[in-house]
C-alpha positions as YAML, in Angstrom:
chain: A
units: angstrom
residues:
- id: 1
  name: MET
  ca: [40.81, -75.91, 11.78]
- id: 2
  name: LEU
  ca: [43.61, -76.21, 9.20]
- id: 3
  name: ALA
  ca: [45.47, -72.95, 8.60]
- id: 4
  name: PHE
  ca: [45.39, -72.00, 4.90]
- id: 5
  name: VAL
  ca: [47.60, -69.57, 3.01]
- id: 6
  name: ASP
  ca: [46.45, -67.97, -0.24]
- id: 7
  name: ALA
  ca: [49.27, -66.61, -2.40]
- id: 8
  name: HIS
  ca: [47.15, -64.27, -4.53]
- id: 9
  name: LEU
  ca: [44.10, -62.18, -3.60]
- id: 10
  name: ASP
  ca: [43.08, -59.03, -5.48]
- id: 11
  name: ILE
  ca: [41.42, -57.49, -2.43]
- id: 12
  name: ALA
  ca: [41.99, -53.77, -2.99]
- id: 13
  name: TRP
  ca: [41.60, -53.82, -6.78]
- id: 14
  name: SER
  ca: [38.33, -55.75, -6.64]
- id: 15
  name: SER
  ca: [36.87, -53.83, -3.71]
- id: 16
  name: LEU
  ca: [37.65, -50.42, -5.23]
- id: 17
  name: LYS
  ca: [36.64, -51.34, -8.79]
- id: 18
  name: HIS
  ca: [33.29, -52.86, -7.83]
- id: 19
  name: GLY
  ca: [32.50, -50.82, -4.72]
- id: 20
  name: ARG
  ca: [32.40, -53.92, -2.53]
- id: 21
  name: ASP
  ca: [32.85, -54.03, 1.22]
- id: 22
  name: PHE
  ca: [35.61, -56.56, 1.85]
- id: 23
  name: VAL
  ca: [35.19, -56.48, 5.63]
- id: 24
  name: ALA
  ca: [31.46, -57.21, 5.59]
- id: 25
  name: GLY
  ca: [31.63, -59.44, 2.53]
- id: 26
  name: HIS
  ca: [29.57, -59.10, -0.62]
- id: 27
  name: PRO
  ca: [27.21, -61.58, -2.31]
- id: 28
  name: ASP
  ca: [29.10, -61.28, -5.60]
- id: 29
  name: SER
  ca: [32.58, -61.61, -4.10]
- id: 30
  name: ALA
  ca: [34.58, -64.79, -3.56]
- id: 31
  name: LEU
  ca: [37.05, -63.23, -1.13]
- id: 32
  name: GLY
  ca: [35.21, -61.26, 1.54]
- id: 33
  name: LEU
  ca: [36.71, -61.35, 5.00]
- id: 34
  name: PRO
  ca: [33.91, -63.54, 6.45]
- id: 35
  name: ASP
  ca: [34.61, -66.24, 3.84]
- id: 36
  name: LEU
  ca: [38.38, -66.03, 4.32]
- id: 37
  name: LEU
  ca: [37.91, -66.55, 8.04]
- id: 38
  name: LYS
  ca: [35.45, -69.39, 7.48]
- id: 39
  name: GLY
  ca: [37.95, -71.06, 5.15]
- id: 40
  name: GLY
  ca: [40.72, -70.85, 7.74]
- id: 41
  name: VAL
  ca: [42.95, -68.45, 5.78]
- id: 42
  name: THR
  ca: [45.50, -66.97, 8.17]
- id: 43
  name: LEU
  ca: [47.92, -65.46, 5.66]
- id: 44
  name: ALA
  ca: [47.57, -64.12, 2.12]
- id: 45
  name: CYS
  ca: [49.44, -62.10, -0.46]
- id: 46
  name: ALA
  ca: [47.25, -59.08, -1.23]
- id: 47
  name: THR
  ca: [47.98, -57.51, -4.58]
- id: 48
  name: ILE
  ca: [48.75, -54.01, -5.70]
- id: 49
  name: PHE
  ca: [47.59, -54.23, -9.31]
- id: 50
  name: THR
  ca: [47.68, -51.27, -11.69]
- id: 51
  name: GLY
  ca: [47.47, -53.04, -15.04]
- id: 52
  name: GLU
  ca: [43.90, -51.84, -15.58]
- id: 53
  name: HIS
  ca: [43.12, -48.23, -14.72]
- id: 54
  name: GLU
  ca: [41.32, -45.15, -15.94]
- id: 55
  name: GLU
  ca: [42.98, -43.11, -18.68]
- id: 56
  name: ASP
  ca: [43.32, -40.07, -16.42]
- id: 57
  name: GLU
  ca: [45.08, -42.06, -13.66]
- id: 58
  name: THR
  ca: [48.76, -42.92, -13.45]
- id: 59
  name: HIS
  ca: [50.01, -46.30, -12.26]
- id: 60
  name: ALA
  ca: [51.45, -44.58, -9.21]
- id: 61
  name: GLU
  ca: [48.07, -43.04, -8.31]
- id: 62
  name: VAL
  ca: [46.32, -46.41, -8.60]
- id: 63
  name: ALA
  ca: [48.96, -48.04, -6.42]
- id: 64
  name: GLU
  ca: [48.61, -45.29, -3.81]
- id: 65
  name: ARG
  ca: [44.83, -45.82, -3.58]
- id: 66
  name: GLN
  ca: [45.28, -49.55, -3.13]
- id: 67
  name: LEU
  ca: [48.01, -49.19, -0.52]
- id: 68
  name: ALA
  ca: [45.84, -46.72, 1.40]
- id: 69
  name: TYR
  ca: [42.98, -49.23, 1.24]
- id: 70
  name: TYR
  ca: [45.14, -51.92, 2.84]
- id: 71
  name: GLU
  ca: [46.50, -49.55, 5.46]
- id: 72
  name: ALA
  ca: [42.94, -48.77, 6.58]
- id: 73
  name: LEU
  ca: [41.83, -52.41, 6.85]
- id: 74
  name: PRO
  ca: [43.14, -53.17, 10.37]
- id: 75
  name: GLY
  ca: [41.05, -50.34, 11.81]
- id: 76
  name: ARG
  ca: [38.00, -51.04, 9.64]
- id: 77
  name: SER
  ca: [38.06, -54.74, 10.51]
- id: 78
  name: GLY
  ca: [38.44, -54.32, 14.26]
- id: 79
  name: GLY
  ca: [41.82, -56.01, 14.16]
- id: 80
  name: ARG
  ca: [40.68, -59.06, 12.21]
- id: 81
  name: VAL
  ca: [42.98, -58.00, 9.35]
- id: 82
  name: VAL
  ca: [46.69, -57.36, 9.94]
- id: 83
  name: TRP
  ca: [48.61, -55.20, 7.44]
- id: 84
  name: PRO
  ca: [51.50, -55.42, 6.95]
- id: 85
  name: ALA
  ca: [51.95, -58.61, 8.91]
- id: 86
  name: ASP
  ca: [55.21, -59.75, 10.46]
- id: 87
  name: VAL
  ca: [56.26, -63.10, 11.85]
- id: 88
  name: MET
  ca: [54.94, -62.29, 15.33]
- id: 89
  name: ASP
  ca: [51.52, -61.39, 13.91]
- id: 90
  name: LEU
  ca: [51.35, -64.63, 11.97]
- id: 91
  name: GLY
  ca: [52.43, -66.67, 14.96]
- id: 92
  name: SER
  ca: [49.44, -65.45, 16.93]
- id: 93
  name: ALA
  ca: [46.92, -65.73, 14.07]
- id: 94
  name: THR
  ca: [44.32, -68.40, 14.82]
- id: 95
  name: PRO
  ca: [42.33, -69.81, 11.87]
- id: 96
  name: GLY
  ca: [38.89, -68.25, 11.84]
- id: 97
  name: GLU
  ca: [39.92, -65.21, 13.85]
- id: 98
  name: ARG
  ca: [42.50, -63.15, 11.93]
- id: 99
  name: VAL
  ca: [43.94, -62.83, 8.44]
- id: 100
  name: CYS
  ca: [47.50, -61.55, 8.03]
- id: 101
  name: LEU
  ca: [48.28, -59.77, 4.75]
- id: 102
  name: VAL
  ca: [51.50, -58.92, 2.97]
- id: 103
  name: GLY
  ca: [51.67, -56.94, -0.26]
- id: 104
  name: LEU
  ca: [52.40, -58.37, -3.70]
- id: 105
  name: LEU
  ca: [53.22, -56.01, -6.55]
- id: 106
  name: GLU
  ca: [51.48, -57.59, -9.55]
- id: 107
  name: GLY
  ca: [53.51, -55.68, -12.10]
- id: 108
  name: CYS
  ca: [55.95, -52.88, -11.32]
- id: 109
  name: ASP
  ca: [54.63, -50.13, -13.58]
- id: 110
  name: ALA
  ca: [54.01, -48.00, -10.48]
- id: 111
  name: VAL
  ca: [57.66, -48.24, -9.45]
- id: 112
  name: GLY
  ca: [59.23, -45.12, -10.92]
- id: 113
  name: ASP
  ca: [62.83, -46.26, -10.58]
- id: 114
  name: VAL
  ca: [64.88, -48.86, -8.74]
- id: 115
  name: ALA
  ca: [65.34, -46.66, -5.66]
- id: 116
  name: ALA
  ca: [61.54, -46.24, -5.32]
- id: 117
  name: LEU
  ca: [61.07, -49.92, -4.50]
- id: 118
  name: SER
  ca: [62.18, -49.33, -0.91]
- id: 119
  name: GLU
  ca: [59.09, -47.18, -0.25]
- id: 120
  name: PHE
  ca: [56.80, -49.98, -1.39]
- id: 121
  name: HIS
  ca: [58.67, -52.33, 0.91]
- id: 122
  name: ARG
  ca: [58.34, -49.90, 3.81]
- id: 123
  name: ARG
  ca: [54.58, -49.85, 3.30]
- id: 124
  name: GLY
  ca: [54.14, -53.61, 3.35]
- id: 125
  name: VAL
  ca: [55.07, -55.06, -0.05]
- id: 126
  name: ARG
  ca: [57.03, -58.28, 0.38]
- id: 127
  name: VAL
  ca: [56.60, -59.99, -3.02]
- id: 128
  name: LEU
  ca: [57.54, -58.60, -6.43]
- id: 129
  name: GLY
  ca: [56.16, -59.50, -9.86]
- id: 130
  name: LEU
  ca: [58.03, -57.47, -12.48]
- id: 131
  name: THR
  ca: [55.23, -57.17, -15.00]
- id: 132
  name: TRP
  ca: [51.68, -58.19, -15.76]
- id: 133
  name: ASN
  ca: [50.97, -59.81, -19.16]
- id: 134
  name: PRO
  ca: [52.55, -57.18, -21.48]
- id: 135
  name: ARG
  ca: [56.13, -55.98, -21.72]
- id: 136
  name: ASN
  ca: [57.15, -53.04, -19.55]
- id: 137
  name: ARG
  ca: [60.34, -51.29, -18.55]
- id: 138
  name: TRP
  ca: [61.39, -54.25, -16.41]
- id: 139
  name: ALA
  ca: [60.51, -57.46, -18.27]
- id: 140
  name: ALA
  ca: [58.46, -59.23, -20.93]
- id: 141
  name: GLY
  ca: [55.19, -60.68, -19.71]
- id: 142
  name: CYS
  ca: [53.51, -63.84, -20.98]
- id: 143
  name: GLU
  ca: [51.91, -61.95, -23.89]
- id: 144
  name: ALA
  ca: [55.26, -60.63, -25.14]
- id: 145
  name: GLU
  ca: [58.57, -61.86, -26.44]
- id: 146
  name: GLY
  ca: [61.86, -61.40, -24.66]
- id: 147
  name: GLY
  ca: [63.15, -61.51, -21.11]
- id: 148
  name: LEU
  ca: [64.29, -59.19, -18.33]
- id: 149
  name: THR
  ca: [65.72, -55.82, -19.28]
- id: 150
  name: ALA
  ca: [68.84, -54.30, -17.76]
- id: 151
  name: ASP
  ca: [66.55, -52.20, -15.54]
- id: 152
  name: GLY
  ca: [64.65, -55.35, -14.60]
- id: 153
  name: LEU
  ca: [67.85, -57.07, -13.51]
- id: 154
  name: ALA
  ca: [68.70, -54.02, -11.39]
- id: 155
  name: LEU
  ca: [65.25, -54.15, -9.79]
- id: 156
  name: VAL
  ca: [65.73, -57.84, -9.01]
- id: 157
  name: ARG
  ca: [68.98, -57.03, -7.26]
- id: 158
  name: GLU
  ca: [67.25, -54.30, -5.24]
- id: 159
  name: ALA
  ca: [64.45, -56.69, -4.27]
- id: 160
  name: ASP
  ca: [67.09, -59.14, -3.07]
- id: 161
  name: ARG
  ca: [68.72, -56.39, -1.03]
- id: 162
  name: LEU
  ca: [65.37, -55.61, 0.59]
- id: 163
  name: ASN
  ca: [64.76, -59.32, 1.29]
- id: 164
  name: MET
  ca: [61.71, -59.59, -0.95]
- id: 165
  name: ALA
  ca: [60.36, -62.67, -2.71]
- id: 166
  name: HIS
  ca: [59.97, -62.83, -6.49]
- id: 167
  name: ASP
  ca: [56.78, -63.89, -8.33]
- id: 168
  name: VAL
  ca: [57.16, -65.44, -11.80]
- id: 169
  name: SER
  ca: [53.44, -65.91, -12.51]
- id: 170
  name: HIS
  ca: [52.99, -63.39, -15.35]
- id: 171
  name: LEU
  ca: [56.43, -63.59, -16.92]
- id: 172
  name: SER
  ca: [57.28, -64.83, -20.40]
- id: 173
  name: ARG
  ca: [59.14, -68.14, -20.59]
- id: 174
  name: ARG
  ca: [62.43, -66.35, -21.19]
- id: 175
  name: SER
  ca: [61.75, -63.87, -18.39]
- id: 176
  name: VAL
  ca: [61.21, -66.81, -16.01]
- id: 177
  name: ASP
  ca: [64.59, -68.21, -17.02]
- id: 178
  name: ASP
  ca: [66.24, -64.82, -16.57]
- id: 179
  name: LEU
  ca: [64.63, -64.28, -13.18]
- id: 180
  name: LEU
  ca: [65.58, -67.72, -11.92]
- id: 181
  name: GLY
  ca: [69.13, -67.13, -13.05]
- id: 182
  name: ALA
  ca: [69.44, -63.68, -11.49]
- id: 183
  name: ALA
  ca: [67.45, -63.72, -8.25]
- id: 184
  name: LYS
  ca: [69.15, -64.62, -4.99]
- id: 185
  name: GLY
  ca: [65.98, -64.43, -2.88]
- id: 186
  name: PRO
  ca: [63.01, -66.80, -2.68]
- id: 187
  name: VAL
  ca: [60.83, -67.35, -5.74]
- id: 188
  name: ILE
  ca: [57.15, -68.24, -5.93]
- id: 189
  name: ALA
  ca: [54.56, -68.57, -8.66]
- id: 190
  name: SER
  ca: [51.63, -66.99, -6.84]
- id: 191
  name: HIS
  ca: [48.82, -68.15, -9.16]
- id: 192
  name: VAL
  ca: [49.53, -70.62, -11.95]
- id: 193
  name: GLY
  ca: [48.44, -73.94, -13.41]
- id: 194
  name: ALA
  ca: [50.42, -76.75, -14.99]
- id: 195
  name: ASP
  ca: [51.06, -76.27, -18.70]
- id: 196
  name: ALA
  ca: [51.33, -80.05, -19.10]
- id: 197
  name: VAL
  ca: [47.72, -80.44, -17.93]
- id: 198
  name: HIS
  ca: [46.32, -77.48, -19.90]
- id: 199
  name: ALA
  ca: [48.60, -75.59, -22.27]
- id: 200
  name: HIS
  ca: [48.37, -71.84, -21.69]
- id: 201
  name: PRO
  ca: [50.98, -69.04, -21.66]
- id: 202
  name: ARG
  ca: [50.06, -68.26, -18.05]
- id: 203
  name: ASN
  ca: [50.76, -71.80, -16.87]
- id: 204
  name: LEU
  ca: [54.23, -73.05, -15.99]
- id: 205
  name: THR
  ca: [56.02, -75.81, -17.84]
- id: 206
  name: ASP
  ca: [57.19, -78.81, -15.86]
- id: 207
  name: ALA
  ca: [60.76, -77.54, -16.20]
- id: 208
  name: HIS
  ca: [59.83, -74.20, -14.63]
- id: 209
  name: LEU
  ca: [57.68, -75.79, -11.93]
- id: 210
  name: ARG
  ca: [60.59, -78.04, -11.03]
- id: 211
  name: ALA
  ca: [63.07, -75.17, -11.06]
- id: 212
  name: VAL
  ca: [60.96, -73.10, -8.66]
- id: 213
  name: ALA
  ca: [60.62, -76.04, -6.28]
- id: 214
  name: GLN
  ca: [64.28, -77.03, -6.45]
- id: 215
  name: ARG
  ca: [65.33, -73.64, -5.10]
- id: 216
  name: GLY
  ca: [62.90, -73.97, -2.18]
- id: 217
  name: GLY
  ca: [60.09, -71.97, -3.75]
- id: 218
  name: VAL
  ca: [56.40, -72.70, -4.15]
- id: 219
  name: ALA
  ca: [54.11, -72.91, -7.18]
- id: 220
  name: ALA
  ca: [50.57, -72.01, -6.11]
- id: 221
  name: LEU
  ca: [47.50, -73.34, -7.94]
- id: 222
  name: VAL
  ca: [45.23, -70.75, -9.56]
- id: 223
  name: LEU
  ca: [41.46, -71.33, -9.65]
- id: 224
  name: TYR
  ca: [40.54, -69.45, -12.83]
- id: 225
  name: GLU
  ca: [38.87, -71.88, -15.24]
- id: 226
  name: LYS
  ca: [40.57, -70.33, -18.30]
- id: 227
  name: PHE
  ca: [43.91, -71.56, -16.97]
- id: 228
  name: LEU
  ca: [42.57, -74.93, -15.81]
- id: 229
  name: THR
  ca: [40.71, -76.16, -18.89]
- id: 230
  name: GLY
  ca: [39.92, -73.25, -21.18]
- id: 231
  name: GLY
  ca: [36.22, -73.96, -20.67]
- id: 232
  name: LYS
  ca: [33.94, -74.69, -17.77]
- id: 233
  name: ALA
  ca: [36.11, -76.26, -15.10]
- id: 234
  name: THR
  ca: [35.18, -78.72, -12.38]
- id: 235
  name: PHE
  ca: [36.75, -79.27, -9.01]
- id: 236
  name: ASP
  ca: [38.32, -82.43, -10.45]
- id: 237
  name: ASP
  ca: [40.00, -80.29, -13.13]
- id: 238
  name: ALA
  ca: [41.61, -78.17, -10.42]
- id: 239
  name: LEU
  ca: [42.70, -81.33, -8.62]
- id: 240
  name: ARG
  ca: [44.33, -82.65, -11.79]
- id: 241
  name: HIS
  ca: [46.54, -79.57, -11.88]
- id: 242
  name: LEU
  ca: [47.28, -79.78, -8.16]
- id: 243
  name: ARG
  ca: [48.16, -83.48, -8.31]
- id: 244
  name: HIS
  ca: [50.43, -82.92, -11.30]
- id: 245
  name: MET
  ca: [52.16, -80.02, -9.59]
- id: 246
  name: ILE
  ca: [52.75, -82.19, -6.51]
- id: 247
  name: GLU
  ca: [54.17, -84.94, -8.72]
- id: 248
  name: VAL
  ca: [56.56, -82.53, -10.44]
- id: 249
  name: CYS
  ca: [57.49, -80.24, -7.54]
- id: 250
  name: GLY
  ca: [57.19, -82.62, -4.62]
- id: 251
  name: VAL
  ca: [54.86, -82.07, -1.72]
- id: 252
  name: SER
  ca: [57.02, -79.24, -0.34]
- id: 253
  name: GLY
  ca: [56.85, -77.14, -3.51]
- id: 254
  name: VAL
  ca: [53.11, -76.59, -4.01]
- id: 255
  name: GLY
  ca: [50.46, -74.29, -2.55]
- id: 256
  name: ILE
  ca: [47.24, -72.48, -3.43]
- id: 257
  name: GLY
  ca: [46.95, -69.02, -4.99]
- id: 258
  name: SER
  ca: [43.27, -68.73, -5.83]
- id: 259
  name: ASP
  ca: [43.24, -65.34, -7.61]
- id: 260
  name: PHE
  ca: [39.74, -64.86, -6.19]
- id: 261
  name: ASP
  ca: [37.99, -61.86, -7.77]
- id: 262
  name: GLY
  ca: [41.00, -61.32, -10.02]
- id: 263
  name: GLY
  ca: [39.08, -59.95, -12.97]
- id: 264
  name: PHE
  ca: [36.69, -62.86, -13.22]
- id: 265
  name: GLY
  ca: [33.46, -63.79, -11.46]
- id: 266
  name: ARG
  ca: [32.47, -66.74, -9.33]
- id: 267
  name: ASP
  ca: [30.92, -68.37, -12.41]
- id: 268
  name: GLN
  ca: [34.48, -68.81, -13.74]
- id: 269
  name: LEU
  ca: [35.71, -70.71, -10.71]
- id: 270
  name: PRO
  ca: [35.72, -74.52, -10.78]
- id: 271
  name: ALA
  ca: [32.28, -75.99, -10.05]
- id: 272
  name: GLY
  ca: [32.09, -76.61, -6.31]
- id: 273
  name: ILE
  ca: [34.28, -73.63, -5.39]
- id: 274
  name: ARG
  ca: [32.27, -70.47, -4.75]
- id: 275
  name: THR
  ca: [34.26, -68.53, -2.15]
- id: 276
  name: ALA
  ca: [37.33, -68.79, 0.06]
- id: 277
  name: ALA
  ca: [35.17, -70.71, 2.52]
- id: 278
  name: ASP
  ca: [35.44, -73.68, 0.11]
- id: 279
  name: LEU
  ca: [39.24, -73.97, 0.28]
- id: 280
  name: PRO
  ca: [39.06, -76.82, 2.88]
- id: 281
  name: LYS
  ca: [37.65, -78.99, 0.08]
- id: 282
  name: PHE
  ca: [41.21, -79.27, -1.23]
- id: 283
  name: ALA
  ca: [42.40, -80.63, 2.09]
- id: 284
  name: ALA
  ca: [39.59, -83.19, 2.10]
- id: 285
  name: ALA
  ca: [40.44, -84.29, -1.46]
- id: 286
  name: LEU
  ca: [44.14, -84.68, -0.66]
- id: 287
  name: ARG
  ca: [43.31, -86.75, 2.41]
- id: 288
  name: LYS
  ca: [41.11, -88.93, 0.23]
- id: 289
  name: ASP
  ca: [44.10, -89.38, -2.10]
- id: 290
  name: GLY
  ca: [45.97, -90.81, 0.87]
- id: 291
  name: LEU
  ca: [48.28, -87.87, 1.47]
- id: 292
  name: PRO
  ca: [49.51, -87.84, 5.10]
- id: 293
  name: GLU
  ca: [48.06, -85.05, 7.23]
- id: 294
  name: ALA
  ca: [51.43, -83.36, 7.58]
- id: 295
  name: ASP
  ca: [51.72, -83.16, 3.79]
- id: 296
  name: VAL
  ca: [48.15, -81.89, 3.44]
- id: 297
  name: ALA
  ca: [49.05, -79.09, 5.83]
- id: 298
  name: LYS
  ca: [52.13, -78.25, 3.74]
- id: 299
  name: VAL
  ca: [50.19, -77.93, 0.49]
- id: 300
  name: CYS
  ca: [47.31, -75.98, 2.03]
- id: 301
  name: GLY
  ca: [49.50, -73.47, 3.80]
- id: 302
  name: GLY
  ca: [52.74, -74.66, 5.31]
- id: 303
  name: ASN
  ca: [54.89, -74.35, 2.19]
- id: 304
  name: LEU
  ca: [53.85, -70.78, 1.44]
- id: 305
  name: ARG
  ca: [54.09, -69.89, 5.12]
- id: 306
  name: ARG
  ca: [57.70, -71.11, 5.13]
- id: 307
  name: VAL
  ca: [58.64, -68.93, 2.15]
- id: 308
  name: LEU
  ca: [56.65, -65.84, 3.12]
- id: 309
  name: THR
  ca: [57.82, -65.76, 6.72]
- id: 310
  name: SER
  ca: [61.40, -65.58, 5.37]
- id: 311
  name: VAL
  ca: [60.55, -62.14, 3.91]
- id: 312
  name: MET
  ca: [58.28, -60.92, 6.73]
- id: 313
  name: MET
  ca: [61.07, -59.83, 9.04]
...
């Protein structure tokens, strides 16, 4: 079985919001553990997302609940989930048997100050996205104007010191430029489409896709139909984005970041993709395109594994 890597799964947020059992799986969920194992996912970035929360909760309280959820998963899953995973864990993870997770901060509103980032790192966060769609203390998101703030640049430097990867997915165009110019560590786009295929503020331009790839990073294809077509998407629509990203980034600069259960239901996934168990369909399509097996393995997991293992020490 091919080993897949998914760069963006909203496991804790979705499970807590909807009261779903991730370990057992749920009929309305696209990312339950049984489907991840069936799809061959051995490594994933699991988000800490605080952009949507109750009025009486702080960002820090939401982040704490989600971190606690991840910390309980190894015991609840009988060892089938590893959190936080290191290189040794990943090396022994067989597709269909275990899923290794590392944390991804999808927006840093829960980070009180630059020094507080080290505690998130200690508890398993290895990838940093400065903001969600709006502007915050650190940066402008894709729904705002502007770039990184002085505090944001300081947080980038601290993330580099901690050997964390940077995620540009939700940043404004200028913030992407600022981040690429400032960051010394690896950069990914954990869940994006190609703006040249479907224009959307959440998709990356060819220039930004190329820039991420040229520094050894990975742009990972999102599976939310709003970013693929704006309407009802098909599997072929998703493939159009993936093929374009491969053309622009090269075969070593592309991966998959599904965003399963990331605030949208299975009816908003491309037709033919229902759960993580369907991810091998991408491998089959790339083989049909004539891509060599070694390159198929890179796109489906190898590229992201290369980048993520560099911050899993």
